Backbone bond lengths (Angstrom), bond angles and torsions (degrees), N, CA, C in turn:
res aa  C-N    CA-C-N  psi(-1)  N-CA   C-N-CA  omega(-1)  CA-C   N-CA-C  phi
1 M - - - 1.450 - - 1.538 108.96 -
2 N 1.288 116.38 150.69 1.456 123.67 -178.04 1.532 110.98 -66.10
3 V 1.320 116.65 131.98 1.467 121.43 -177.47 1.529 111.00 -63.69
4 Y 1.313 118.28 -32.81 1.461 121.25 -179.94 1.530 110.85 -66.97
5 I 1.329 116.60 -40.87 1.462 120.87 179.00 1.534 109.89 -65.40
6 L 1.326 116.56 -42.07 1.460 119.70 178.48 1.529 111.30 -62.03
7 L 1.329 116.83 -40.25 1.466 119.87 179.17 1.525 111.47 -67.30
8 I 1.318 116.93 -38.03 1.471 119.91 177.93 1.519 110.26 -65.20
9 L 1.340 116.88 -43.01 1.461 120.17 178.46 1.526 111.27 -64.07
10 L 1.332 116.62 -44.08 1.460 120.71 178.10 1.522 110.88 -59.75
11 C 1.314 116.99 -45.92 1.461 121.81 -178.97 1.528 110.82 -62.72
12 T 1.322 116.97 -43.69 1.466 121.01 -179.58 1.524 111.19 -63.53
13 V 1.320 116.97 -47.17 1.463 120.57 -178.65 1.533 110.64 -67.47
14 W 1.326 116.88 -43.77 1.472 121.62 -177.49 1.529 110.56 -60.74
15 L 1.344 116.49 -52.15 1.467 119.69 -178.04 1.526 111.39 -70.34
16 G 1.334 116.65 -32.25 1.460 119.99 174.56 1.516 111.63 -63.93
17 L 1.331 116.71 -38.02 1.462 121.26 178.49 1.532 110.71 -67.05
18 I 1.320 116.85 -41.33 1.469 119.67 176.79 1.529 110.18 -61.51
19 G 1.320 116.76 -43.83 1.465 120.64 178.10 1.520 112.41 -64.67
20 F 1.337 116.16 -39.26 1.465 119.72 178.52 1.523 111.29 -63.95
21 I 1.327 116.71 -44.97 1.464 120.44 179.38 1.522 110.31 -61.71
22 D 1.325 116.96 -40.73 1.460 121.67 178.66 1.533 110.09 -61.73
23 D 1.326 116.50 -48.14 1.466 120.14 -179.86 1.527 111.73 -67.36
24 Y 1.318 117.46 -36.70 1.467 121.40 178.55 1.530 110.64 -60.91
25 I 1.312 116.20 -44.65 1.465 120.19 179.36 1.529 109.87 -64.38
26 K 1.327 116.77 -39.88 1.467 119.95 -179.19 1.524 111.56 -66.73
27 V 1.325 118.23 -43.13 1.464 121.30 -172.34 1.523 111.93 -85.36
28 F 1.319 117.73 -52.26 1.455 120.02 -171.31 1.529 113.45 -88.45
29 K 1.304 117.65 -29.58 1.466 120.65 178.15 1.519 111.46 -91.74
30 K 1.341 116.54 -2.85 1.474 122.98 178.62 1.519 112.59 56.50
31 N 1.327 116.33 36.12 1.454 121.80 178.10 1.523 107.19 -107.23
32 K 1.320 117.48 112.75 1.463 121.56 -175.48 1.522 113.17 -63.38
33 E 1.319 116.91 -26.37 1.469 119.70 -175.77 1.519 112.75 -82.88
34 G 1.319 118.22 -21.25 1.460 120.49 179.13 1.523 112.19 70.95
35 L 1.308 114.41 -151.00 1.462 121.28 -179.63 1.528 109.54 -67.81
36 A 1.311 116.27 136.77 1.462 120.58 -179.13 1.528 110.18 -61.47
37 G 1.315 115.08 142.84 1.463 121.20 -177.03 1.513 113.64 -57.56
38 R 1.325 117.58 -35.92 1.467 119.56 -178.60 1.526 111.31 -65.16
39 F 1.350 117.41 -33.29 1.459 119.70 178.42 1.534 111.25 -72.35
40 K 1.319 115.71 -34.69 1.472 119.44 175.73 1.525 110.01 -63.56
41 V 1.321 116.05 -46.13 1.469 120.55 -179.07 1.527 110.60 -66.05
42 I 1.337 117.44 -41.94 1.464 120.35 178.01 1.528 110.33 -60.65
43 G 1.321 116.78 -41.78 1.460 120.53 177.82 1.519 112.13 -63.20
44 Q 1.317 117.29 -42.13 1.457 121.00 -179.53 1.523 111.74 -70.22
45 V 1.320 117.22 -40.13 1.466 120.37 177.94 1.529 109.95 -66.51
46 G 1.329 116.50 -40.67 1.462 120.19 176.68 1.509 111.76 -59.76
47 L 1.322 116.81 -43.58 1.465 120.83 177.02 1.522 110.45 -63.09
48 G 1.312 117.36 -42.12 1.461 120.75 178.56 1.515 112.46 -61.51
49 L 1.331 116.45 -39.70 1.463 120.20 177.84 1.527 111.48 -66.09
50 I 1.314 116.64 -40.87 1.473 120.20 178.25 1.522 110.55 -63.54
51 I 1.322 116.93 -46.01 1.467 120.59 -179.41 1.523 110.64 -66.70
52 G 1.329 116.63 -43.21 1.461 119.86 -179.88 1.514 113.12 -62.32
53 T 1.332 117.42 -45.50 1.462 119.31 179.48 1.517 111.85 -67.96
54 T 1.329 116.79 -35.03 1.466 119.47 176.79 1.516 110.76 -64.35
55 L 1.309 117.41 -45.53 1.462 120.30 -179.87 1.525 111.82 -66.81
56 Y 1.326 117.24 -32.20 1.462 120.30 -177.65 1.522 112.23 -76.94
57 F 1.328 117.26 -41.76 1.457 120.48 -171.79 1.529 114.90 -98.38
58 N 1.323 119.09 -13.04 1.462 121.02 -177.13 1.529 110.56 -78.63
59 D 1.328 116.44 132.05 1.470 120.94 -178.46 1.524 112.67 -74.37
60 N 1.329 118.16 -17.33 1.461 120.90 -178.18 1.520 113.15 -84.81
61 V 1.311 117.84 -3.50 1.462 121.86 178.93 1.522 108.29 -85.44
62 V 1.325 115.88 127.71 1.460 121.54 -177.90 1.524 108.03 -102.76
63 I 1.337 116.28 119.16 1.459 121.20 178.53 1.522 110.33 -82.39
64 S 1.311 115.86 -52.90 1.459 120.66 176.39 1.512 107.73 -150.73
65 R 1.290 114.54 156.43 1.445 119.47 -177.14 1.527 108.24 -138.15
66 E 1.316 116.74 131.51 1.451 120.86 178.48 1.524 108.65 -85.07
67 V 1.308 115.64 130.23 1.454 121.18 -179.42 1.520 108.70 -84.70
68 Q 1.317 115.76 125.45 1.455 121.42 178.06 1.526 108.67 -98.50
69 G 1.285 116.49 137.30 1.457 119.71 178.66 1.508 110.14 158.38
70 P 1.322 115.66 -178.51 1.463 118.76 -179.92 1.522 110.79 -66.13
71 K 1.296 115.75 142.87 1.464 120.18 179.10 1.522 108.54 -84.08
72 A 1.304 114.54 135.99 1.461 119.72 179.32 1.525 109.49 -79.99
73 Q 1.314 116.09 141.75 1.458 121.37 176.65 1.524 108.79 -99.94
74 W 1.316 114.96 141.37 1.470 118.62 179.01 1.497 109.23 -112.27
75 P 1.267 122.60 132.88 1.462 126.85 -1.32 1.525 110.84 -77.09
76 L 1.315 114.78 150.55 1.472 119.81 -179.60 1.523 108.15 -68.62
77 T 1.314 116.58 133.33 1.468 121.47 -179.86 1.517 109.62 -124.65
78 K 1.321 114.16 152.63 1.462 119.39 176.62 1.526 108.38 -82.50
79 N 1.321 115.90 145.56 1.465 120.27 176.94 1.497 111.14 -93.76
Protein backbone atom coordinates (compact mmCIF):
# COMPACT_ATOMS: atom_id res chain seq x y z
CA MET A 1 0.00 0.00 0.00
CA ASN A 2 1.13 3.56 -0.69
CA VAL A 3 2.97 5.18 2.23
CA TYR A 4 1.17 8.50 1.65
CA ILE A 5 -2.26 6.86 1.94
CA LEU A 6 -1.22 5.10 5.15
CA LEU A 7 -0.02 8.39 6.63
CA ILE A 8 -3.26 10.14 5.70
CA LEU A 9 -5.30 7.35 7.30
CA LEU A 10 -3.13 7.40 10.42
CA CYS A 11 -3.43 11.18 10.71
CA THR A 12 -7.21 11.10 10.25
CA VAL A 13 -7.77 8.36 12.81
CA TRP A 14 -5.26 9.80 15.32
CA LEU A 15 -6.68 13.34 15.27
CA GLY A 16 -10.23 11.99 15.15
CA LEU A 17 -9.51 9.97 18.29
CA ILE A 18 -8.15 13.04 20.08
CA GLY A 19 -11.28 14.96 19.10
CA PHE A 20 -13.53 12.10 20.19
CA ILE A 21 -11.86 11.87 23.60
CA ASP A 22 -12.20 15.64 24.01
CA ASP A 23 -15.90 15.56 23.13
CA TYR A 24 -16.50 12.47 25.28
CA ILE A 25 -15.09 14.22 28.33
CA LYS A 26 -17.18 17.31 27.60
CA VAL A 27 -20.49 15.47 27.08
CA PHE A 28 -20.43 12.39 29.29
CA LYS A 29 -18.13 13.52 32.09
CA LYS A 30 -19.86 16.94 32.19
CA ASN A 31 -16.51 18.73 32.12
CA LYS A 32 -16.78 21.93 30.08
CA GLU A 33 -13.04 22.11 29.48
CA GLY A 34 -12.70 18.65 27.93
CA LEU A 35 -9.30 17.13 27.37
CA ALA A 36 -6.47 19.16 28.85
CA GLY A 37 -4.57 21.24 26.32
CA ARG A 38 -1.22 19.66 27.14
CA PHE A 39 -2.57 16.21 26.18
CA LYS A 40 -3.88 17.57 22.89
CA VAL A 41 -0.50 19.11 22.11
CA ILE A 42 1.38 15.96 23.17
CA GLY A 43 -0.86 13.92 20.87
CA GLN A 44 -0.29 16.28 17.95
CA VAL A 45 3.47 16.47 18.48
CA GLY A 46 3.61 12.68 18.75
CA LEU A 47 1.76 12.36 15.46
CA GLY A 48 4.10 14.88 13.87
CA LEU A 49 7.13 12.91 15.02
CA ILE A 50 5.70 9.67 13.64
CA ILE A 51 4.90 11.27 10.28
CA GLY A 52 8.23 13.08 10.11
CA THR A 53 10.32 10.01 10.84
CA THR A 54 8.29 7.93 8.40
CA LEU A 55 8.77 10.46 5.63
CA TYR A 56 12.48 10.80 6.40
CA PHE A 57 13.43 7.13 6.69
CA ASN A 58 11.00 5.39 4.29
CA ASP A 59 12.52 4.43 0.93
CA ASN A 60 9.17 4.75 -0.87
CA VAL A 61 8.96 8.50 -0.24
CA VAL A 62 10.01 10.50 -3.29
CA ILE A 63 11.61 13.87 -2.55
CA SER A 64 12.33 14.90 -6.11
CA ARG A 65 12.50 13.17 -9.40
CA GLU A 66 14.45 14.15 -12.50
CA VAL A 67 12.38 13.99 -15.66
CA GLN A 68 14.09 12.14 -18.48
CA GLY A 69 13.18 13.00 -22.02
CA PRO A 70 13.86 15.36 -24.87
CA LYS A 71 14.72 18.89 -23.85
CA ALA A 72 12.36 21.54 -25.06
CA GLN A 73 13.81 24.43 -27.05
CA TRP A 74 12.60 27.95 -26.45
CA PRO A 75 10.81 29.41 -28.29
CA LEU A 76 8.82 26.35 -29.28
CA THR A 77 8.56 26.06 -33.06
CA LYS A 78 6.47 23.92 -35.34
CA ASN A 79 8.29 21.39 -37.51
